[in-house]
C-alpha positions in Angstrom: 17.5 11.6 9.5 20.4 9.4 10.6 21.8 12.0 13.0 18.5 12.8 14.7 16.7 11.5 17.7 12.9 11.5 17.8 11.2 12.4 21.0 7.5 11.7 21.2 5.8 14.9 22.3 2.1 14.3 22.0 -0.5 11.9 20.5 -4.1 12.9 19.6 -7.0 10.6 18.7 -9.0 12.0 15.9 -11.7 10.7 13.5 -12.1 10.9 9.8 -14.8 9.7 7.4 -13.6 7.4 4.7 -14.7 5.0 2.0 -13.2 2.4 -0.4 -16.2 2.1 -2.7 -14.3 3.4 -5.7 -11.6 0.8 -5.3 -9.2 3.1 -3.5 -9.5 4.7 -0.1 -10.8 8.3 -0.1 -11.6 10.6 2.8 -14.3 13.3 3.2 -13.3 16.9 3.4 -16.0 19.4 4.4 -15.7 23.1 4.0 -16.9 24.6 7.3 -18.1 27.9 5.9 -20.5 26.2 3.5 -22.1 22.8 3.1 -19.5 21.8 0.5 -18.0 18.3 0.5 -15.3 16.7 -1.6 -13.4 13.4 -1.5 -9.6 13.5 -1.1 -7.0 10.8 -1.2 -4.6 12.6 1.1 -5.7 11.9 4.7 -3.9 15.0 5.9 -6.5 17.1 3.9 -9.5 15.2 5.3 -11.8 16.8 7.9 -10.8 15.5 11.4 -13.0 15.5 14.4 -12.3 15.2 18.1 -14.9 12.5 18.7 -16.7 9.7 16.9 -20.0 11.3 17.8 -19.1 14.5 15.9 -17.9 12.4 12.9 -21.3 10.7 12.9 -23.1 14.0 12.9 -21.0 15.2 9.9 -21.9 11.9 8.2 -25.6 12.5 8.8 -25.3 16.1 7.5 -23.4 14.8 4.4 -26.2 12.3 3.6 -28.9 15.0 4.3 -27.1 17.7 2.2 -26.1 15.6 -0.7 -28.6 12.7 -0.8 -25.7 10.4 -1.3 -26.4 7.1 0.4 -24.1 4.9 -1.7 -20.7 6.1 -0.7 -20.6 3.8 2.3 -18.7 6.2 4.5 -17.5 4.9 7.8 -15.9 6.6 10.8 -12.2 5.8 11.0 -10.1 6.4 14.2 -6.8 8.1 13.5 -3.9 8.5 15.9 -1.8 11.6 15.2 1.6 11.8 16.7 3.8 14.9 17.1 7.5 14.3 17.6 10.3 16.7 18.5 13.5 16.0 16.6 16.9 16.6 18.3 20.2 16.5 16.5 22.6 14.0 18.0 
């Protein structure tokens, strides 16, 4: 990437649900078609929301659907940047 110039194109604020209870950070991934949840270590695979309020609703649904109250999930703000790359 030595001969490239990065040009910031866009930044988006998103929110994910995460926990570190198991000793390493994991994020919640929800399948939209069904009430299926899984924990992933790759943040790019985590479910992202456009607002903290929606993330809290997903958290409430997760607790209601699974009965899991011990995961200690929290809402984490995430800034996603998109950059154009131009060869110099």
